[in-house]
C-alpha positions as CSV (number, residue, x, y, z in Angstrom):
1,M,-0.4,0.3,-0.2
2,R,1.3,3.4,-1.1
3,L,-0.4,6.6,-0.1
4,S,0.8,10.2,0.3
5,A,-0.8,10.4,3.5
6,R,1.9,10.8,6.1
7,N,-0.3,10.4,9.2
8,K,-0.7,6.2,9.1
9,I,-0.3,4.7,11.8
10,P,0.2,0.7,12.5
11,A,-3.2,-0.7,14.8
12,R,-4.6,-3.8,15.6
13,V,-8.6,-3.9,15.5
14,T,-9.4,-5.0,19.2
15,S,-13.6,-5.0,18.4
16,I,-15.8,-4.4,15.6
17,T,-19.9,-2.9,16.7
18,E,-22.1,-2.7,13.2
19,G,-25.0,-0.1,13.1
20,E,-27.6,0.2,10.5
21,A,-25.3,1.9,8.1
22,T,-22.1,2.3,10.2
23,A,-19.5,0.1,11.5
24,N,-17.2,1.4,14.7
25,V,-13.8,-0.4,14.4
26,T,-12.1,0.0,17.7
27,L,-8.1,0.0,17.3
28,D,-5.2,-0.5,19.6
29,A,-2.4,1.5,18.1
30,G,0.3,0.8,20.5
31,G,-1.6,1.6,23.8
32,T,-3.7,4.5,22.1
33,R,-7.4,3.5,21.7
34,L,-8.5,5.4,18.2
35,V,-12.1,4.0,17.0
36,A,-12.6,4.5,13.0
37,S,-16.7,5.3,12.0
38,I,-16.7,3.4,8.5
39,T,-19.9,2.2,6.3
40,I,-20.8,-1.3,7.4
41,E,-20.2,-2.4,3.3
42,A,-16.7,-0.9,3.7
43,A,-15.7,-2.7,7.2
44,R,-16.9,-5.6,4.5
45,E,-14.7,-5.6,1.6
46,L,-11.8,-5.1,3.9
47,G,-12.5,-8.3,5.8
48,L,-11.8,-6.4,9.1
49,T,-11.7,-9.0,11.8
50,E,-11.0,-8.9,15.5
51,S,-7.2,-8.9,16.0
52,G,-6.6,-8.3,12.7
53,E,-3.8,-5.7,11.7
54,V,-4.4,-2.7,9.9
55,V,-2.8,1.2,9.1
56,A,-5.1,3.9,10.1
57,V,-4.9,7.0,7.8
58,I,-5.8,9.9,9.8
59,K,-7.0,13.0,7.4
60,A,-8.2,16.3,9.8
61,S,-8.1,19.4,8.6
62,D,-7.7,20.8,11.8
63,V,-6.8,19.3,14.9
64,I,-8.1,21.4,18.1
65,L,-6.5,21.7,21.9
66,G,-7.2,22.8,25.1
67,V,-6.1,23.4,28.8
68,A,-8.2,23.4,31.7
69,D,-9.0,27.2,33.1
């Protein structure tokens, strides 16, 4: 897989929760929990399974940080 994106994070699928149209795929990225919401169709096309290895590709136009008052 070759991508122009630079924010690529290797991870392991820890759970897949399917709704009516979307699947929430929970990942363990070196001890950090990430959740990706993708279509059920995409999850099935990718053949995602619990304990499967994936690469999370992050594309964000903004990152907002906050601190306590």
